[in-house]
C-alpha positions as a LaTeX table, in Angstrom:
\begin{tabular}{lrrr}
\hline
Residue & $x$ (\AA) & $y$ (\AA) & $z$ (\AA) \\
\hline
Unk1 & 0.00 & 0.00 & 0.00 \\
Unk2 & 2.82 & 2.39 & 0.94 \\
Unk3 & 4.66 & 1.54 & $-2.25$ \\
Unk4 & 1.64 & 2.43 & $-4.42$ \\
Unk5 & 1.26 & 5.70 & $-2.56$ \\
Unk6 & 4.94 & 6.61 & $-3.14$ \\
Unk7 & 4.69 & 5.72 & $-6.82$ \\
Unk8 & 1.64 & 7.96 & $-7.27$ \\
Unk9 & 3.41 & 10.86 & $-5.57$ \\
Unk10 & 6.45 & 10.37 & $-7.82$ \\
Unk11 & 4.31 & 10.40 & $-10.96$ \\
Unk12 & 2.50 & 13.56 & $-9.83$ \\
Unk13 & 5.79 & 15.34 & $-9.18$ \\
Unk14 & 7.03 & 14.41 & $-12.66$ \\
Unk15 & 3.78 & 15.67 & $-14.17$ \\
Unk16 & 4.12 & 19.00 & $-12.38$ \\
Unk17 & 7.74 & 19.36 & $-13.47$ \\
Unk18 & 6.85 & 18.69 & $-17.10$ \\
Unk19 & 3.97 & 21.19 & $-16.97$ \\
Unk20 & 6.27 & 23.78 & $-15.40$ \\
Unk21 & 8.79 & 23.23 & $-18.18$ \\
Unk22 & 6.15 & 23.74 & $-20.85$ \\
Unk23 & 5.00 & 26.91 & $-19.10$ \\
Unk24 & 8.59 & 28.19 & $-18.97$ \\
Unk25 & 9.15 & 27.44 & $-22.64$ \\
Unk26 & 5.93 & 29.25 & $-23.49$ \\
Unk27 & 7.06 & 32.27 & $-21.43$ \\
Unk28 & 10.44 & 32.32 & $-23.14$ \\
Unk29 & 8.83 & 32.06 & $-26.57$ \\
Unk30 & 6.52 & 35.02 & $-25.92$ \\
Unk31 & 9.41 & 36.95 & $-24.39$ \\
Unk32 & 11.60 & 36.39 & $-27.45$ \\
Unk33 & 8.68 & 37.13 & $-29.75$ \\
Unk34 & 8.44 & 40.53 & $-28.10$ \\
Unk35 & 12.14 & 41.08 & $-28.84$ \\
Unk36 & 11.91 & 40.10 & $-32.51$ \\
Unk37 & 13.26 & 43.45 & $-33.68$ \\
Unk38 & 16.43 & 43.05 & $-31.61$ \\
Unk39 & 16.89 & 39.43 & $-32.74$ \\
Unk40 & 16.33 & 40.37 & $-36.39$ \\
Unk41 & 18.82 & 43.26 & $-36.11$ \\
Unk42 & 21.51 & 41.01 & $-34.67$ \\
Unk43 & 20.79 & 38.35 & $-37.29$ \\
Unk44 & 21.16 & 40.85 & $-40.11$ \\
Unk45 & 24.31 & 42.30 & $-38.51$ \\
Unk46 & 25.77 & 38.79 & $-38.31$ \\
Unk47 & 24.93 & 38.25 & $-41.97$ \\
Unk48 & 26.66 & 41.49 & $-42.95$ \\
Unk49 & 29.72 & 40.54 & $-40.89$ \\
Unk50 & 29.75 & 37.13 & $-42.60$ \\
Unk51 & 29.65 & 38.82 & $-46.00$ \\
Unk52 & 32.54 & 41.12 & $-45.04$ \\
Unk53 & 34.58 & 38.15 & $-43.83$ \\
Unk54 & 33.93 & 36.38 & $-47.14$ \\
Unk55 & 34.99 & 39.40 & $-49.18$ \\
Unk56 & 38.17 & 39.94 & $-47.16$ \\
Unk57 & 39.27 & 36.31 & $-46.97$ \\
Unk58 & 41.86 & 35.26 & $-49.53$ \\
Unk59 & 41.00 & 32.14 & $-51.56$ \\
Unk60 & 43.07 & 29.04 & $-50.87$ \\
Unk61 & 44.54 & 26.79 & $-53.54$ \\
Unk62 & 45.12 & 23.06 & $-53.09$ \\
Unk63 & 47.74 & 21.17 & $-55.09$ \\
Unk64 & 47.36 & 17.39 & $-55.16$ \\
Unk65 & 49.79 & 14.65 & $-56.12$ \\
Unk66 & 49.43 & 10.89 & $-55.81$ \\
Unk67 & 52.27 & 8.44 & $-56.34$ \\
Unk68 & 53.49 & 4.91 & $-55.67$ \\
Unk69 & 57.02 & 3.75 & $-54.85$ \\
Unk70 & 58.12 & 0.76 & $-56.90$ \\
Unk71 & 61.12 & $-1.00$ & $-55.38$ \\
Unk72 & 63.14 & $-3.04$ & $-57.86$ \\
Unk73 & 65.68 & $-4.27$ & $-55.34$ \\
Unk74 & 66.22 & $-7.90$ & $-54.65$ \\
Unk75 & 68.85 & $-10.49$ & $-53.99$ \\
Unk76 & 71.07 & $-11.07$ & $-56.98$ \\
Unk77 & 74.79 & $-11.53$ & $-57.35$ \\
Unk78 & 75.27 & $-8.87$ & $-54.64$ \\
Unk79 & 74.93 & $-11.39$ & $-51.83$ \\
Unk80 & 77.65 & $-13.65$ & $-53.18$ \\
Unk81 & 79.96 & $-10.75$ & $-53.98$ \\
Unk82 & 79.46 & $-9.28$ & $-50.52$ \\
Unk83 & 80.41 & $-12.54$ & $-48.84$ \\
Unk84 & 83.36 & $-13.08$ & $-51.20$ \\
Unk85 & 84.98 & $-9.70$ & $-50.55$ \\
Unk86 & 83.88 & $-9.30$ & $-46.94$ \\
Unk87 & 81.48 & $-6.46$ & $-47.72$ \\
Unk88 & 78.19 & $-5.77$ & $-45.98$ \\
Unk89 & 75.22 & $-7.60$ & $-47.42$ \\
Unk90 & 72.77 & $-4.92$ & $-48.45$ \\
Unk91 & 70.48 & $-7.01$ & $-50.58$ \\
Unk92 & 67.84 & $-6.97$ & $-47.85$ \\
Unk93 & 67.62 & $-3.16$ & $-48.18$ \\
Unk94 & 66.15 & $-0.59$ & $-45.83$ \\
Unk95 & 62.51 & $-1.04$ & $-46.76$ \\
Unk96 & 61.41 & $-1.03$ & $-43.10$ \\
Unk97 & 62.15 & 2.67 & $-42.69$ \\
Unk98 & 59.95 & 3.52 & $-45.69$ \\
Unk99 & 57.15 & 1.00 & $-45.21$ \\
Unk100 & 53.64 & 1.63 & $-43.96$ \\
Unk101 & 53.07 & 4.81 & $-42.00$ \\
Unk102 & 56.82 & 5.51 & $-41.83$ \\
Unk103 & 56.84 & 6.89 & $-45.36$ \\
Unk104 & 54.02 & 9.31 & $-44.51$ \\
Unk105 & 55.90 & 10.57 & $-41.45$ \\
Unk106 & 59.09 & 11.03 & $-43.47$ \\
Unk107 & 57.25 & 13.15 & $-46.06$ \\
Unk108 & 55.92 & 15.56 & $-43.43$ \\
Unk109 & 59.03 & 15.45 & $-41.24$ \\
Unk110 & 60.95 & 18.61 & $-40.39$ \\
Unk111 & 63.95 & 17.48 & $-42.46$ \\
Unk112 & 61.90 & 16.91 & $-45.61$ \\
Unk113 & 59.74 & 20.04 & $-45.34$ \\
Unk114 & 62.71 & 22.32 & $-44.55$ \\
Unk115 & 64.76 & 20.88 & $-47.41$ \\
Unk116 & 61.78 & 21.52 & $-49.67$ \\
Unk117 & 61.51 & 25.14 & $-48.49$ \\
Unk118 & 65.23 & 25.66 & $-49.15$ \\
Unk119 & 64.98 & 24.27 & $-52.69$ \\
Unk120 & 65.55 & 26.77 & $-55.53$ \\
Unk121 & 62.61 & 27.43 & $-57.87$ \\
Unk122 & 61.83 & 29.66 & $-60.82$ \\
Unk123 & 59.11 & 31.95 & $-59.45$ \\
Unk124 & 57.65 & 34.52 & $-61.83$ \\
Unk125 & 60.88 & 34.77 & $-63.82$ \\
Unk126 & 63.16 & 34.97 & $-60.75$ \\
Unk127 & 65.17 & 32.18 & $-59.20$ \\
Unk128 & 64.80 & 32.03 & $-55.43$ \\
Unk129 & 64.24 & 29.56 & $-52.61$ \\
Unk130 & 60.72 & 28.47 & $-51.79$ \\
Unk131 & 61.02 & 29.88 & $-48.28$ \\
Unk132 & 61.64 & 33.33 & $-49.78$ \\
Unk133 & 58.46 & 32.95 & $-51.84$ \\
Unk134 & 56.54 & 31.99 & $-48.67$ \\
Unk135 & 57.88 & 35.04 & $-46.80$ \\
Unk136 & 56.97 & 37.35 & $-49.68$ \\
Unk137 & 53.35 & 36.35 & $-50.29$ \\
Unk138 & 52.64 & 36.22 & $-46.53$ \\
Unk139 & 54.13 & 39.73 & $-46.23$ \\
Unk140 & 56.19 & 38.70 & $-43.22$ \\
Unk141 & 58.83 & 41.35 & $-43.89$ \\
Unk142 & 56.31 & 44.13 & $-43.18$ \\
Unk143 & 56.08 & 42.95 & $-39.58$ \\
Unk144 & 59.83 & 42.46 & $-39.37$ \\
Unk145 & 60.51 & 46.07 & $-40.36$ \\
Unk146 & 58.77 & 47.24 & $-37.17$ \\
Unk147 & 60.23 & 44.56 & $-34.91$ \\
Unk148 & 62.50 & 46.37 & $-32.44$ \\
Unk149 & 63.17 & 43.25 & $-30.36$ \\
Unk150 & 64.79 & 41.37 & $-33.25$ \\
Unk151 & 66.31 & 43.96 & $-35.63$ \\
Unk152 & 68.25 & 41.23 & $-37.46$ \\
Unk153 & 64.97 & 40.12 & $-39.05$ \\
Unk154 & 65.04 & 43.17 & $-41.32$ \\
Unk155 & 67.98 & 41.74 & $-43.27$ \\
Unk156 & 66.97 & 38.08 & $-43.05$ \\
Unk157 & 67.37 & 36.14 & $-46.30$ \\
Unk158 & 67.75 & 32.57 & $-47.53$ \\
Unk159 & 70.08 & 32.73 & $-50.54$ \\
Unk160 & 70.28 & 29.80 & $-52.94$ \\
Unk161 & 73.08 & 27.38 & $-52.15$ \\
Unk162 & 73.81 & 28.53 & $-48.59$ \\
Unk163 & 75.19 & 25.68 & $-46.51$ \\
Unk164 & 72.63 & 24.57 & $-43.93$ \\
Unk165 & 75.35 & 24.36 & $-41.29$ \\
Unk166 & 76.12 & 28.08 & $-41.67$ \\
Unk167 & 72.58 & 29.22 & $-40.83$ \\
Unk168 & 72.26 & 31.77 & $-38.05$ \\
Unk169 & 70.02 & 31.21 & $-35.06$ \\
Unk170 & 67.49 & 33.64 & $-36.56$ \\
Unk171 & 67.42 & 31.77 & $-39.89$ \\
Unk172 & 66.87 & 28.49 & $-38.07$ \\
Unk173 & 64.11 & 29.96 & $-35.89$ \\
Unk174 & 62.14 & 31.49 & $-38.77$ \\
Unk175 & 62.49 & 28.34 & $-40.88$ \\
Unk176 & 61.22 & 26.23 & $-37.97$ \\
Unk177 & 58.32 & 28.65 & $-37.44$ \\
Unk178 & 57.30 & 28.31 & $-41.09$ \\
Unk179 & 57.57 & 24.52 & $-40.83$ \\
Unk180 & 55.22 & 24.60 & $-37.84$ \\
Unk181 & 52.81 & 26.90 & $-39.67$ \\
Unk182 & 52.60 & 24.40 & $-42.53$ \\
Unk183 & 52.36 & 21.18 & $-40.51$ \\
Unk184 & 50.36 & 22.21 & $-37.43$ \\
Unk185 & 47.76 & 24.08 & $-39.48$ \\
Unk186 & 47.28 & 20.89 & $-41.52$ \\
Unk187 & 47.97 & 22.74 & $-44.76$ \\
Unk188 & 50.03 & 19.67 & $-45.64$ \\
Unk189 & 48.06 & 16.41 & $-45.65$ \\
Unk190 & 49.78 & 13.11 & $-46.43$ \\
Unk191 & 47.67 & 9.97 & $-46.49$ \\
Unk192 & 47.07 & 6.71 & $-48.31$ \\
Unk193 & 44.08 & 6.27 & $-50.63$ \\
Unk194 & 43.74 & 2.72 & $-49.42$ \\
Unk195 & 45.70 & 1.01 & $-46.66$ \\
Unk196 & 45.81 & $-2.13$ & $-48.79$ \\
Unk197 & 47.87 & $-0.51$ & $-51.54$ \\
Unk198 & 50.93 & 1.72 & $-51.62$ \\
Unk199 & 49.42 & 4.77 & $-53.32$ \\
Unk200 & 50.15 & 7.94 & $-51.34$ \\
Unk201 & 48.24 & 11.23 & $-51.64$ \\
Unk202 & 49.87 & 14.59 & $-50.90$ \\
Unk203 & 47.62 & 17.65 & $-50.58$ \\
Unk204 & 49.05 & 21.08 & $-49.88$ \\
Unk205 & 46.97 & 24.23 & $-49.46$ \\
Unk206 & 48.05 & 27.87 & $-49.40$ \\
Unk207 & 46.72 & 31.24 & $-50.50$ \\
Unk208 & 49.28 & 31.38 & $-53.33$ \\
Unk209 & 48.41 & 29.15 & $-56.28$ \\
Unk210 & 51.89 & 28.89 & $-57.79$ \\
Unk211 & 53.53 & 28.28 & $-54.40$ \\
Unk212 & 51.16 & 25.38 & $-53.72$ \\
Unk213 & 52.10 & 23.72 & $-57.01$ \\
Unk214 & 55.85 & 24.30 & $-56.62$ \\
Unk215 & 55.81 & 23.07 & $-53.02$ \\
Unk216 & 54.27 & 19.66 & $-53.74$ \\
Unk217 & 56.56 & 19.14 & $-56.74$ \\
Unk218 & 59.69 & 19.92 & $-54.74$ \\
Unk219 & 58.43 & 17.87 & $-51.80$ \\
Unk220 & 58.19 & 14.89 & $-54.13$ \\
Unk221 & 61.74 & 15.46 & $-55.40$ \\
Unk222 & 63.20 & 15.79 & $-51.90$ \\
Unk223 & 61.36 & 12.70 & $-50.65$ \\
Unk224 & 62.49 & 10.57 & $-53.58$ \\
Unk225 & 66.09 & 11.78 & $-53.32$ \\
Unk226 & 66.16 & 11.03 & $-49.59$ \\
Unk227 & 64.63 & 7.59 & $-50.14$ \\
Unk228 & 67.01 & 6.73 & $-52.96$ \\
Unk229 & 70.09 & 7.84 & $-51.03$ \\
Unk230 & 69.00 & 5.87 & $-47.97$ \\
Unk231 & 68.03 & 2.81 & $-50.00$ \\
Unk232 & 71.36 & 2.69 & $-51.88$ \\
Unk233 & 73.64 & 3.97 & $-49.11$ \\
Unk234 & 75.17 & 0.54 & $-48.40$ \\
Unk235 & 75.51 & $-0.16$ & $-52.12$ \\
Unk236 & 77.46 & 3.04 & $-52.67$ \\
Unk237 & 79.69 & 2.29 & $-49.67$ \\
Unk238 & 80.49 & $-1.18$ & $-51.01$ \\
Unk239 & 81.20 & 0.16 & $-54.50$ \\
Unk240 & 83.53 & 2.77 & $-53.02$ \\
Unk241 & 85.36 & 0.08 & $-51.05$ \\
Unk242 & 85.62 & $-2.13$ & $-54.14$ \\
Unk243 & 86.96 & 0.79 & $-56.18$ \\
Unk244 & 89.68 & 1.44 & $-53.55$ \\
Unk245 & 90.65 & $-2.25$ & $-53.69$ \\
Unk246 & 90.78 & $-2.10$ & $-57.48$ \\
Unk247 & 93.08 & 0.95 & $-57.36$ \\
Unk248 & 95.41 & $-0.83$ & $-54.91$ \\
Unk249 & 95.64 & $-3.95$ & $-57.08$ \\
Unk250 & 96.21 & $-1.80$ & $-60.15$ \\
Unk251 & 99.12 & $-0.02$ & $-58.45$ \\
Unk252 & 100.69 & $-3.35$ & $-57.45$ \\
Unk253 & 100.24 & $-4.67$ & $-61.00$ \\
Unk254 & 101.91 & $-1.62$ & $-62.55$ \\
Unk255 & 104.70 & $-1.72$ & $-59.96$ \\
Unk256 & 105.44 & $-5.37$ & $-60.79$ \\
Unk257 & 105.56 & $-4.58$ & $-64.50$ \\
Unk258 & 107.97 & $-1.71$ & $-63.91$ \\
Unk259 & 110.24 & $-3.83$ & $-61.69$ \\
Unk260 & 110.25 & $-6.66$ & $-64.22$ \\
Unk261 & 111.20 & $-4.25$ & $-67.00$ \\
Unk262 & 113.96 & $-2.69$ & $-64.91$ \\
Unk263 & 115.78 & $-5.98$ & $-64.45$ \\
Unk264 & 118.32 & $-6.32$ & $-67.28$ \\
Unk265 & 118.21 & $-9.25$ & $-69.62$ \\
Unk266 & 120.10 & $-12.17$ & $-68.09$ \\
Unk267 & 122.63 & $-14.31$ & $-70.02$ \\
Unk268 & 121.42 & $-17.86$ & $-70.58$ \\
Unk269 & 124.76 & $-19.12$ & $-69.20$ \\
Unk270 & 124.09 & $-21.50$ & $-66.30$ \\
Unk271 & 126.39 & $-19.45$ & $-64.10$ \\
Unk272 & 123.94 & $-16.57$ & $-64.29$ \\
Unk273 & 120.66 & $-18.53$ & $-64.10$ \\
Unk274 & 120.16 & $-17.66$ & $-60.40$ \\
Unk275 & 120.14 & $-13.97$ & $-61.29$ \\
Unk276 & 116.99 & $-14.55$ & $-63.40$ \\
Unk277 & 114.89 & $-15.48$ & $-60.33$ \\
Unk278 & 113.86 & $-11.88$ & $-59.41$ \\
Unk279 & 112.68 & $-11.25$ & $-62.96$ \\
Unk280 & 110.64 & $-14.46$ & $-62.99$ \\
Unk281 & 109.03 & $-13.52$ & $-59.64$ \\
Unk282 & 108.07 & $-10.06$ & $-60.86$ \\
Unk283 & 106.57 & $-11.51$ & $-64.05$ \\
Unk284 & 104.58 & $-14.04$ & $-61.96$ \\
Unk285 & 103.39 & $-11.24$ & $-59.63$ \\
Unk286 & 102.38 & $-9.06$ & $-62.56$ \\
Unk287 & 100.41 & $-11.94$ & $-64.07$ \\
Unk288 & 98.68 & $-12.63$ & $-60.73$ \\
Unk289 & 97.86 & $-8.97$ & $-60.08$ \\
Unk290 & 96.58 & $-8.61$ & $-63.63$ \\
Unk291 & 94.17 & $-11.54$ & $-63.20$ \\
Unk292 & 92.94 & $-10.28$ & $-59.81$ \\
Unk293 & 92.53 & $-6.73$ & $-61.17$ \\
Unk294 & 90.48 & $-7.96$ & $-64.14$ \\
Unk295 & 88.23 & $-9.98$ & $-61.81$ \\
Unk296 & 87.71 & $-7.03$ & $-59.45$ \\
Unk297 & 86.82 & $-4.75$ & $-62.36$ \\
Unk298 & 84.24 & $-7.29$ & $-63.52$ \\
Unk299 & 82.77 & $-7.54$ & $-60.02$ \\
Unk300 & 82.79 & $-3.74$ & $-59.65$ \\
Unk301 & 80.71 & $-3.39$ & $-62.80$ \\
Unk302 & 78.34 & $-6.05$ & $-61.46$ \\
Unk303 & 77.92 & $-4.07$ & $-58.24$ \\
Unk304 & 77.17 & $-0.89$ & $-60.18$ \\
Unk305 & 74.62 & $-2.68$ & $-62.34$ \\
Unk306 & 72.91 & $-4.16$ & $-59.29$ \\
Unk307 & 72.81 & $-0.76$ & $-57.58$ \\
Unk308 & 71.15 & 0.70 & $-60.67$ \\
Unk309 & 68.56 & $-2.07$ & $-60.49$ \\
Unk310 & 68.17 & $-1.45$ & $-56.79$ \\
Unk311 & 67.14 & 2.21 & $-57.23$ \\
Unk312 & 63.42 & 2.61 & $-56.55$ \\
Unk313 & 61.04 & 4.16 & $-59.07$ \\
Unk314 & 58.55 & 6.80 & $-58.00$ \\
Unk315 & 55.52 & 6.37 & $-60.22$ \\
Unk316 & 53.45 & 9.56 & $-60.41$ \\
Unk317 & 49.76 & 8.72 & $-60.77$ \\
Unk318 & 48.12 & 12.15 & $-60.52$ \\
Unk319 & 49.96 & 15.46 & $-60.60$ \\
Unk320 & 49.00 & 19.07 & $-59.92$ \\
Unk321 & 48.19 & 21.27 & $-62.90$ \\
Unk322 & 47.15 & 24.90 & $-63.05$ \\
Unk323 & 44.54 & 26.10 & $-62.37$ \\
Unk324 & 44.44 & 24.45 & $-58.95$ \\
Unk325 & 41.39 & 23.62 & $-56.89$ \\
Unk326 & 40.16 & 26.90 & $-55.40$ \\
Unk327 & 38.45 & 27.10 & $-52.03$ \\
Unk328 & 36.68 & 30.20 & $-50.83$ \\
Unk329 & 33.91 & 30.81 & $-48.33$ \\
Unk330 & 30.86 & 31.71 & $-50.46$ \\
Unk331 & 28.99 & 34.95 & $-49.89$ \\
Unk332 & 25.60 & 33.30 & $-49.36$ \\
Unk333 & 27.05 & 30.66 & $-47.05$ \\
Unk334 & 28.94 & 33.32 & $-45.06$ \\
Unk335 & 25.79 & 35.43 & $-44.65$ \\
Unk336 & 23.73 & 32.45 & $-43.49$ \\
Unk337 & 26.38 & 31.33 & $-40.99$ \\
Unk338 & 26.91 & 34.90 & $-39.75$ \\
Unk339 & 23.16 & 35.50 & $-39.40$ \\
Unk340 & 22.64 & 32.21 & $-37.57$ \\
Unk341 & 25.50 & 32.88 & $-35.14$ \\
Unk342 & 24.28 & 36.44 & $-34.56$ \\
Unk343 & 20.76 & 35.16 & $-33.80$ \\
Unk344 & 22.03 & 32.43 & $-31.45$ \\
Unk345 & 24.20 & 34.97 & $-29.64$ \\
Unk346 & 21.42 & 37.50 & $-28.99$ \\
Unk347 & 18.87 & 34.79 & $-28.04$ \\
Unk348 & 21.34 & 33.33 & $-25.52$ \\
Unk349 & 21.98 & 36.80 & $-24.12$ \\
Unk350 & 18.27 & 37.63 & $-23.79$ \\
Unk351 & 17.38 & 34.33 & $-22.13$ \\
Unk352 & 20.37 & 34.64 & $-19.81$ \\
Unk353 & 19.26 & 38.13 & $-18.79$ \\
Unk354 & 15.72 & 36.89 & $-18.19$ \\
Unk355 & 16.97 & 34.05 & $-16.02$ \\
Unk356 & 19.17 & 36.36 & $-13.94$ \\
Unk357 & 16.25 & 38.77 & $-13.42$ \\
Unk358 & 14.04 & 35.92 & $-12.26$ \\
Unk359 & 16.69 & 34.82 & $-9.77$ \\
Unk360 & 17.01 & 38.34 & $-8.41$ \\
Unk361 & 13.26 & 38.50 & $-7.94$ \\
Unk362 & 13.32 & 35.18 & $-6.12$ \\
Unk363 & 11.33 & 33.41 & $-8.84$ \\
Unk364 & 12.17 & 29.74 & $-8.87$ \\
\hline
\end{tabular}
């Protein structure tokens, strides 16, 4: 009996609360209806502000490139040559560093992006680094001219061919700042079309159409160069070592020939036969060194051929072409968004004021 009584009381309380809520909503509606002029004014003001934002916002251009890395490396005669001459076996390659998500991280890494920015390009008939182009169209030098804290910024430049190790602290700082602007703002997007295949998409967006195109093209070049150098690093080291060995054997071969020629012709008389031994030894040495030298040269050419086969191929699938994809906030869309935000803002303010007044009056 008590339980039924409690349940009925609970239901009645819920009914009262729901009715009170409906009454409140009705009050708020009539209150806002009486303020329709204010709400309409703020909505129109928001729409005008949205239109102004649209007109004063620079369009953004997106350059897109998709590619696939084709690795031709494999075990061939390199493995046997490496074991024969005591060289490192590089047939297995360094694919791990460039597999899966690693390749995507390498493309957007600080090293790759900064090397791209420092690459020389032909921009509107002038040859300059990409970072100089970025500084120019973002008008960064205007702010630097008035910077009293860092006066060295006024003369800051990134000339073509400057050694990275000779950069000043200011050059490093600005370059790092630009790198952060590009990566943290997600202007540079690197992703795979499908995780099951190796096709990689690179999208780069900026407010300068030509810069966007040049940036993705140079980024591709820098990435491929870095990959190729890393992939063939051990090959080049082994070839260099083999070339040094070949030069040493060649010197010994030529030295033996010279020594053999310097020994005078010996009389066939048996009394002088012992004097012919040095000449015979030098001729034998020259023959041996000549055979070894010929074999090393053959193996050296084999190593070079295998390294050429080992170089990966970057297959471009889609490339960026002018005109690029243009993105701009439309006038109508800006006005609608601005008007909506303006209306929401004034409605929130009016209801908040009404609630505070009711609290001050003690209305619960």
